[in-house]
TORPA-4810 file (N, C-alpha, C, O; in nm, 3 decimals):
<nodes>
NODE_1_2.970_-0.922_0.879_2.949_-0.834_0.992_2.960_-0.688_0.949_2.884_-0.603_0.996_M
NODE_2_3.057_-0.659_0.860_3.073_-0.522_0.814_2.949_-0.474_0.739_2.911_-0.357_0.750_K
NODE_3_2.887_-0.563_0.663_2.765_-0.527_0.590_2.652_-0.494_0.687_2.575_-0.401_0.665_R
NODE_4_2.642_-0.572_0.795_2.537_-0.547_0.894_2.557_-0.412_0.961_2.461_-0.338_0.982_Q
NODE_5_2.679_-0.380_0.994_2.709_-0.251_1.056_2.679_-0.138_0.959_2.621_-0.037_0.998_I
NODE_6_2.718_-0.154_0.833_2.691_-0.053_0.732_2.541_-0.035_0.713_2.492_0.078_0.706_L
NODE_7_2.467_-0.145_0.706_2.322_-0.138_0.692_2.259_-0.066_0.811_2.173_0.020_0.793_F
NODE_8_2.303_-0.101_0.933_2.251_-0.036_1.054_2.278_0.114_1.051_2.190_0.193_1.085_F
NODE_9_2.398_0.153_1.011_2.432_0.296_1.002_2.346_0.368_0.900_2.305_0.482_0.922_C
NODE_10_2.319_0.302_0.787_2.234_0.365_0.685_2.092_0.384_0.737_2.033_0.490_0.716_M
NODE_11_2.036_0.283_0.804_1.901_0.294_0.858_1.895_0.402_0.964_1.803_0.484_0.964_V
NODE_12_1.992_0.404_1.053_1.998_0.507_1.157_2.008_0.646_1.094_1.945_0.740_1.141_L
NODE_13_2.087_0.658_0.989_2.100_0.785_0.918_1.970_0.831_0.857_1.939_0.951_0.858_G
NODE_14_1.891_0.738_0.803_1.761_0.775_0.745_1.667_0.829_0.852_1.597_0.927_0.828_M
NODE_15_1.665_0.766_0.970_1.582_0.816_1.079_1.626_0.956_1.121_1.542_1.043_1.144_F
NODE_16_1.758_0.977_1.132_1.809_1.107_1.171_1.772_1.214_1.069_1.729_1.323_1.106_F
NODE_17_1.789_1.184_0.941_1.756_1.281_0.835_1.607_1.313_0.838_1.569_1.429_0.822_V
NODE_18_1.522_1.211_0.857_1.378_1.233_0.864_1.342_1.324_0.980_1.265_1.418_0.963_S
NODE_19_1.397_1.297_1.098_1.367_1.380_1.216_1.421_1.521_1.196_1.353_1.617_1.232_A
NODE_20_1.541_1.535_1.141_1.600_1.667_1.118_1.517_1.746_1.016_1.497_1.866_1.032_A
NODE_21_1.470_1.678_0.911_1.388_1.744_0.809_1.258_1.795_0.870_1.219_1.909_0.846_H
NODE_22_1.190_1.711_0.949_1.064_1.754_1.011_1.087_1.867_1.110_1.005_1.958_1.117_N
NODE_23_1.197_1.863_1.186_1.228_1.972_1.279_1.254_2.101_1.203_1.207_2.207_1.243_L
NODE_24_1.328_2.093_1.092_1.355_2.212_1.011_1.225_2.268_0.954_1.204_2.390_0.956_A
NODE_25_1.139_2.183_0.903_1.009_2.228_0.850_0.926_2.290_0.960_0.863_2.394_0.939_A
NODE_26_0.924_2.228_1.077_0.846_2.281_1.190_0.897_2.419_1.227_0.818_2.512_1.244_Y
NODE_27_1.029_2.434_1.241_1.086_2.562_1.280_1.065_2.668_1.174_1.036_2.784_1.207_N
NODE_28_1.078_2.632_1.047_1.060_2.727_0.938_0.918_2.780_0.933_0.896_2.900_0.921_E
NODE_29_0.821_2.690_0.942_0.682_2.730_0.930_0.630_2.789_1.059_0.544_2.876_1.055_V
NODE_30_0.681_2.745_1.175_0.627_2.791_1.303_0.663_2.935_1.334_0.612_2.991_1.431_S
NODE_31_0.751_2.996_1.255_0.784_3.136_1.278_0.681_3.230_1.214_0.686_3.351_1.237_T
NODE_32_0.588_3.176_1.136_0.483_3.253_1.073_0.387_3.305_1.179_0.351_3.232_1.271_D
NODE_33_0.346_3.431_1.169_0.256_3.489_1.269_0.110_3.450_1.244_0.024_3.478_1.328_S
NODE_34_0.081_3.386_1.133_-0.056_3.346_1.098_-0.081_3.201_1.143_-0.106_3.113_1.060_N
NODE_35_-0.075_3.178_1.275_-0.096_3.041_1.323_-0.214_3.038_1.420_-0.249_3.137_1.484_S
NODE_36_-0.274_2.918_1.427_-0.388_2.899_1.515_-0.376_2.762_1.579_-0.362_2.661_1.509_R
NODE_37_-0.383_2.759_1.712_-0.381_2.631_1.782_-0.506_2.552_1.751_-0.614_2.610_1.734_D
NODE_38_-0.492_2.422_1.743_-0.606_2.332_1.726_-0.628_2.262_1.859_-0.549_2.175_1.896_I
NODE_39_-0.732_2.298_1.932_-0.756_2.234_2.062_-0.796_2.088_2.042_-0.872_2.054_1.952_P
NODE_40_-0.743_2.003_2.129_-0.770_1.860_2.120_-0.867_1.818_2.231_-0.860_1.865_2.344_L
NODE_41_-0.958_1.728_2.194_-1.053_1.670_2.288_-1.034_1.520_2.286_-0.988_1.464_2.187_K
NODE_42_-1.070_1.456_2.396_-1.065_1.311_2.395_-1.017_1.251_2.523_-1.022_1.314_2.629_G
NODE_43_-0.970_1.128_2.513_-0.930_1.049_2.629_-0.781_1.020_2.625_-0.721_1.004_2.519_E
NODE_44_-0.723_1.013_2.743_-0.586_0.971_2.758_-0.573_0.901_2.892_-0.635_0.940_2.991_Y
NODE_45_-0.491_0.797_2.893_-0.484_0.709_3.009_-0.425_0.775_3.132_-0.477_0.757_3.242_E
NODE_46_-0.318_0.852_3.118_-0.247_0.910_3.231_-0.309_1.045_3.267_-0.282_1.144_3.199_D
NODE_47_-0.389_1.050_3.370_-0.462_1.172_3.408_-0.372_1.278_3.472_-0.417_1.389_3.496_Q
NODE_48_-0.244_1.245_3.500_-0.154_1.343_3.560_-0.103_1.445_3.460_-0.040_1.544_3.498_S
NODE_49_-0.130_1.423_3.331_-0.088_1.515_3.226_-0.210_1.582_3.165_-0.318_1.523_3.159_F
NODE_50_-0.192_1.705_3.120_-0.296_1.772_3.042_-0.281_1.730_2.897_-0.174_1.684_2.857_R
NODE_51_-0.386_1.745_2.818_-0.380_1.706_2.676_-0.264_1.773_2.603_-0.197_1.709_2.522_K
NODE_52_-0.239_1.899_2.630_-0.132_1.972_2.565_0.007_1.922_2.601_0.103_1.950_2.529_G
NODE_53_0.017_1.848_2.713_0.145_1.792_2.751_0.185_1.677_2.660_0.303_1.647_2.645_D
NODE_54_0.087_1.611_2.599_0.114_1.498_2.511_0.147_1.545_2.370_0.249_1.509_2.313_F
NODE_55_0.057_1.626_2.315_0.064_1.665_2.175_0.019_1.810_2.163_-0.084_1.849_2.219_I
NODE_56_0.095_1.890_2.091_0.047_2.025_2.059_0.033_2.034_1.907_0.118_1.988_1.831_S
NODE_57_-0.078_2.096_1.864_-0.111_2.102_1.722_-0.150_2.245_1.687_-0.226_2.309_1.759_V
NODE_58_-0.097_2.293_1.575_-0.140_2.423_1.525_-0.151_2.419_1.374_-0.077_2.347_1.306_K
NODE_59_-0.244_2.498_1.323_-0.257_2.515_1.177_-0.190_2.646_1.145_-0.219_2.750_1.205_K
NODE_60_-0.100_2.640_1.049_-0.026_2.759_1.012_-0.013_2.761_0.860_0.051_2.675_0.800_Q
NODE_61_-0.074_2.860_0.800_-0.076_2.871_0.654_-0.129_2.741_0.595_-0.243_2.703_0.622_S
NODE_62_-0.048_2.672_0.516_-0.090_2.548_0.450_-0.032_2.424_0.518_-0.011_2.322_0.453_D
NODE_63_-0.008_2.433_0.648_0.051_2.322_0.721_-0.020_2.298_0.853_-0.076_2.389_0.914_F
NODE_64_-0.017_2.173_0.896_-0.051_2.136_1.033_0.083_2.102_1.097_0.156_2.016_1.047_I
NODE_65_0.115_2.169_1.207_0.241_2.145_1.278_0.209_2.074_1.409_0.128_2.121_1.488_L
NODE_66_0.273_1.962_1.430_0.247_1.881_1.548_0.378_1.856_1.622_0.480_1.825_1.562_T
NODE_67_0.372_1.871_1.754_0.486_1.841_1.840_0.443_1.733_1.939_0.341_1.748_2.007_R
NODE_68_0.520_1.624_1.945_0.489_1.512_2.033_0.589_1.508_2.149_0.706_1.539_2.130_F
NODE_69_0.543_1.470_2.266_0.632_1.438_2.377_0.677_1.294_2.360_0.605_1.213_2.302_Q
NODE_70_0.795_1.261_2.409_0.850_1.126_2.392_0.761_1.019_2.452_0.752_0.909_2.398_R
NODE_71_0.697_1.049_2.563_0.616_0.946_2.629_0.488_0.913_2.551_0.413_0.825_2.592_H
NODE_72_0.463_0.983_2.441_0.351_0.947_2.353_0.379_0.813_2.285_0.286_0.738_2.255_V
NODE_73_0.504_0.785_2.262_0.549_0.662_2.196_0.502_0.658_2.051_0.507_0.760_1.982_R
NODE_74_0.458_0.542_2.003_0.413_0.526_1.865_0.265_0.564_1.859_0.183_0.515_1.937_V
NODE_75_0.232_0.652_1.764_0.095_0.702_1.754_0.052_0.711_1.609_0.133_0.741_1.521_I
NODE_76_-0.074_0.684_1.584_-0.129_0.696_1.449_-0.193_0.834_1.435_-0.269_0.877_1.521_Q
NODE_77_-0.160_0.901_1.326_-0.214_1.034_1.296_-0.299_1.022_1.170_-0.249_0.978_1.066_V
NODE_78_-0.426_1.060_1.180_-0.513_1.055_1.062_-0.587_1.188_1.049_-0.616_1.256_1.148_T
NODE_79_-0.615_1.223_0.925_-0.699_1.340_0.896_-0.812_1.292_0.807_-0.791_1.222_0.708_I
NODE_80_-0.934_1.331_0.844_-1.052_1.297_0.764_-1.123_1.426_0.724_-1.119_1.526_0.797_T
NODE_81_-1.188_1.422_0.608_-1.263_1.540_0.563_-1.404_1.537_0.622_-1.438_1.447_0.699_N
NODE_82_-1.486_1.635_0.586_-1.620_1.647_0.643_-1.714_1.535_0.601_-1.822_1.521_0.658_E
NODE_83_-1.675_1.454_0.502_-1.756_1.341_0.458_-1.705_1.210_0.516_-1.753_1.102_0.481_W
NODE_84_-1.606_1.219_0.607_-1.553_1.100_0.672_-1.448_1.026_0.591_-1.408_0.916_0.629_G
NODE_85_-1.403_1.084_0.480_-1.301_1.021_0.397_-1.163_1.053_0.454_-1.133_1.168_0.486_E
NODE_86_-1.080_0.952_0.467_-0.947_0.969_0.520_-0.856_1.028_0.411_-0.843_0.972_0.302_Q
NODE_87_-0.793_1.143_0.443_-0.708_1.210_0.346_-0.560_1.207_0.387_-0.472_1.244_0.309_V
NODE_88_-0.533_1.162_0.510_-0.395_1.151_0.558_-0.391_1.042_0.664_-0.481_1.031_0.747_F
NODE_89_-0.284_0.960_0.660_-0.266_0.854_0.760_-0.118_0.825_0.772_-0.051_0.792_0.674_D
NODE_90_-0.065_0.839_0.894_0.076_0.811_0.916_0.095_0.762_1.059_0.028_0.808_1.151_E
NODE_91_0.187_0.668_1.076_0.224_0.621_1.209_0.358_0.685_1.243_0.453_0.678_1.165_I
NODE_92_0.364_0.748_1.362_0.482_0.824_1.403_0.536_0.766_1.534_0.460_0.739_1.626_V
NODE_93_0.667_0.747_1.540_0.733_0.710_1.664_0.786_0.840_1.725_0.886_0.894_1.679_N
NODE_94_0.718_0.889_1.828_0.751_1.019_1.886_0.890_1.025_1.947_0.948_1.133_1.958_A
NODE_95_0.945_0.911_1.988_1.080_0.909_2.043_1.184_0.939_1.936_1.292_0.991_1.966_A
NODE_96_1.153_0.908_1.811_1.245_0.929_1.700_1.207_1.054_1.621_1.295_1.125_1.571_V
NODE_97_1.080_1.081_1.610_1.029_1.192_1.529_0.935_1.278_1.614_0.814_1.259_1.610_Q
NODE_98_0.990_1.374_1.691_0.906_1.453_1.782_0.823_1.561_1.713_0.734_1.620_1.775_P
NODE_99_0.850_1.588_1.586_0.775_1.690_1.512_0.720_1.629_1.383_0.784_1.545_1.320_F
NODE_100_0.601_1.674_1.346_0.542_1.631_1.219_0.479_1.753_1.153_0.395_1.820_1.212_L
NODE_101_0.521_1.781_1.030_0.463_1.888_0.950_0.384_1.823_0.838_0.439_1.749_0.756_A
NODE_102_0.253_1.852_0.834_0.164_1.793_0.735_0.121_1.903_0.638_0.062_2.003_0.679_I
NODE_103_0.151_1.885_0.512_0.111_1.983_0.410_-0.038_1.970_0.380_-0.090_1.859_0.364_S
NODE_104_-0.106_2.083_0.373_-0.248_2.087_0.338_-0.270_2.142_0.198_-0.385_2.162_0.157_L
NODE_105_-0.164_2.167_0.124_-0.173_2.233_-0.007_-0.256_2.156_-0.108_-0.318_2.216_-0.195_M
NODE_106_-0.259_2.024_-0.097_-0.332_1.941_-0.194_-0.480_1.924_-0.157_-0.557_1.870_-0.236_E
NODE_107_-0.519_1.970_-0.040_-0.657_1.947_0.006_-0.748_2.063_-0.032_-0.706_2.179_-0.028_L
NODE_108_-0.872_2.034_-0.069_-0.967_2.141_-0.101_-1.018_2.210_0.026_-1.002_2.157_0.136_P
NODE_109_-1.078_2.326_0.009_-1.136_2.397_0.122_-1.244_2.310_0.185_-1.313_2.234_0.117_E
NODE_110_-1.258_2.323_0.316_-1.359_2.247_0.387_-1.321_2.227_0.533_-1.224_2.284_0.581_G
NODE_111_-1.399_2.145_0.601_-1.377_2.113_0.743_-1.310_1.978_0.755_-1.344_1.884_0.682_N
NODE_112_-1.215_1.967_0.847_-1.138_1.846_0.865_-1.124_1.814_1.013_-1.138_1.901_1.100_Y
NODE_113_-1.095_1.686_1.040_-1.065_1.642_1.176_-0.931_1.571_1.175_-0.905_1.485_1.090_E
NODE_114_-0.845_1.607_1.272_-0.719_1.537_1.290_-0.733_1.452_1.415_-0.784_1.497_1.517_I
NODE_115_-0.686_1.327_1.407_-0.701_1.232_1.517_-0.566_1.168_1.549_-0.490_1.131_1.460_R
NODE_116_-0.539_1.156_1.678_-0.418_1.093_1.729_-0.461_0.976_1.817_-0.540_0.994_1.909_F
NODE_117_-0.409_0.856_1.788_-0.453_0.741_1.867_-0.342_0.638_1.883_-0.263_0.613_1.792_S
NODE_118_-0.340_0.579_2.001_-0.262_0.459_2.031_-0.331_0.390_2.148_-0.446_0.422_2.179_N
NODE_119_-0.262_0.297_2.213_-0.328_0.222_2.319_-0.360_0.308_2.442_-0.442_0.267_2.525_E
NODE_120_-0.297_0.427_2.457_-0.320_0.511_2.573_-0.391_0.643_2.542_-0.445_0.707_2.633_R
NODE_121_-0.392_0.682_2.417_-0.441_0.816_2.380_-0.542_0.806_2.268_-0.524_0.729_2.174_I
NODE_122_-0.648_0.884_2.278_-0.747_0.901_2.170_-0.790_1.046_2.173_-0.882_1.084_2.244_E
NODE_123_-0.720_1.129_2.093_-0.745_1.273_2.090_-0.779_1.317_1.948_-0.730_1.259_1.851_L
NODE_124_-0.863_1.419_1.937_-0.897_1.472_1.804_-0.923_1.621_1.814_-0.956_1.674_1.920_S
NODE_125_-0.908_1.688_1.701_-0.935_1.831_1.690_-0.985_1.863_1.552_-0.960_1.789_1.456_G
NODE_126_-1.055_1.974_1.541_-1.113_2.014_1.412_-1.046_2.140_1.362_-1.005_2.227_1.440_E
NODE_127_-1.035_2.149_1.229_-0.980_2.269_1.166_-1.046_2.288_1.031_-1.112_2.199_0.978_F
NODE_128_-1.026_2.407_0.977_-1.085_2.443_0.849_-0.977_2.495_0.755_-0.883_2.563_0.796_E
NODE_129_-0.993_2.460_0.628_-0.902_2.512_0.526_-0.978_2.614_0.445_-0.923_2.672_0.352_I
</nodes>
């Protein structure tokens, strides 16, 4: 039983550290004055909310900064280049990880699309590096 409790505490600690790290990265980079919102288009099931109420996205320097509302739940985040090749793919639980900072430093210049999808939401936006 003690091992199970220890294991649970370690797993919980990893989630906390991950969320704290992403929040710190979001706050550090979001203070930069060189930021641009990425408008999102698409479908979402609950019409009582605006798209920005679910997810806010901005490109800032070499990062994409994303803030999720808890009611987004688990969502898949993908980035594709102008040739349709997937260059980023991650599944995020917004209740545990409300912020996501995506580094763009490894990507070449060009046009990209970021997409957010789950059973209730299908949103996308375009940006340029």
